[in-house]
C-alpha positions in Angstrom: 91.9 107.6 180.9 90.8 104.0 181.0 87.3 103.2 182.2 86.6 100.5 184.7 86.1 97.9 182.0 89.5 98.6 180.5 91.1 98.5 184.0 89.5 95.2 184.6 90.9 93.9 181.4 94.4 95.1 182.5 94.1 93.5 185.9 94.4 90.1 184.4 98.0 88.9 184.3 98.8 91.2 181.4 102.2 90.6 179.8 103.3 93.4 177.4 104.3 92.2 173.9 108.0 92.1 173.4 108.8 93.1 169.9 111.7 91.1 168.4 114.4 93.0 166.5 113.4 93.3 162.9 109.9 92.0 163.6 107.3 93.2 161.1 104.5 95.3 162.5 101.3 93.3 163.1 103.1 90.0 162.6 101.2 86.7 163.3 102.6 86.7 166.9 101.4 90.3 167.5 98.0 89.6 166.0 97.7 86.5 168.2 98.7 88.6 171.3 96.0 91.1 170.6 93.4 88.5 169.7 94.0 86.9 173.1 93.9 90.2 174.9 90.5 91.0 173.3 89.1 87.5 174.0 90.2 87.8 177.7 88.5 91.2 177.9 85.4 89.9 176.3 85.3 86.9 178.6 85.6 89.1 181.7 82.7 91.3 180.4 80.5 88.2 179.8 81.2 86.9 183.3 80.2 90.3 184.6 76.9 90.0 182.7 76.3 86.6 184.3 77.0 88.0 187.7 74.6 90.9 187.1 71.8 88.5 186.1 72.4 86.4 189.1 72.5 89.5 191.4 69.2 90.8 190.0 67.5 87.4 190.5 68.8 87.1 194.1 68.2 90.7 195.2 64.8 91.3 193.6 62.4 92.0 196.4 59.1 93.8 196.6 59.7 96.2 199.4 56.6 97.6 201.1 58.4 100.9 201.8 58.4 103.1 198.7 61.8 104.6 199.5 63.4 101.1 199.8 61.7 100.1 196.5 62.9 103.3 194.8 66.5 102.7 196.1 66.5 99.2 194.8 65.1 100.2 191.4 67.7 103.0 191.1 70.5 100.5 191.9 69.1 98.0 189.3 68.8 100.8 186.8 72.4 101.9 187.3 73.6 98.3 187.0 71.6 97.8 183.8 73.0 101.0 182.2 76.5 99.8 183.0 75.8 96.4 181.4 74.4 98.2 178.3 77.7 100.1 178.0 79.5 96.8 178.3 77.2 95.2 175.7 78.3 98.0 173.3 81.9 97.4 174.3 81.6 93.7 173.5 80.3 94.6 170.0 83.3 96.9 169.6 85.6 94.0 170.7 83.9 91.7 168.2 84.4 94.3 165.5 88.0 94.6 166.4 88.5 90.8 166.3 86.9 90.9 162.8 89.6 93.6 161.8 92.3 91.2 163.0 90.7 88.4 160.8 90.5 90.8 157.9 94.2 91.9 158.3 93.2 95.5 158.9 94.1 95.7 162.6 96.7 98.1 163.9 96.3 100.8 161.3 94.6 104.2 161.6 91.2 104.3 160.0 91.8 108.0 159.1 95.4 108.2 157.8 96.4 104.5 157.5 99.6 104.7 159.5 100.5 102.3 162.3 98.7 102.9 165.5 101.5 101.4 167.6 101.8 98.4 169.8 101.8 100.2 173.2 98.7 102.3 172.2 96.9 99.2 171.2 97.8 97.5 174.4 96.4 100.4 176.3 93.3 100.5 174.2 93.0 97.3 172.1 89.9 98.7 170.3 91.6 101.9 169.1 91.0 102.7 165.5 92.9 106.0 165.3 96.5 106.9 165.8 97.3 109.4 168.5 97.5 112.3 166.1 94.2 111.6 164.4 92.5 110.9 167.7 93.8 114.3 169.1 92.5 116.1 166.0 89.1 114.4 166.4 88.9 115.5 170.0 89.8 119.0 169.1 87.1 119.1 166.5 84.6 117.6 168.9 85.4 120.3 171.5 85.0 123.1 168.9 81.7 121.7 167.6 80.4 120.8 171.1 81.8 123.6 173.1 
């Protein structure tokens, strides 16, 4: 299930990649498509960071009432935690762009098979194929649960 950042990335005028007959997996056109998808997503996240900084500057008030002050601090804390998650996502996006540059993008880190165009469009930073991701989730549930 995509989180709000992934949904925001999809809300831009997203056009699914149309694979040509006989086109090789991770062709230059496909790589360009995913690079642009990642750059758009990163740009949107960076704009959100700028909006947060502006919001914090504009809304910062020293309320006399402790309840009002606590409410504002909690709102700021929640917003900053969200930005921290987005900061980590930006790093992951940058790492994924590096994989494109290195020619390693689109292949499962665990087994080496093709991840697939549609899966990568749904989650451009995916590093595992569906099967390996499912196994990883099962293992995680067994260890954690």
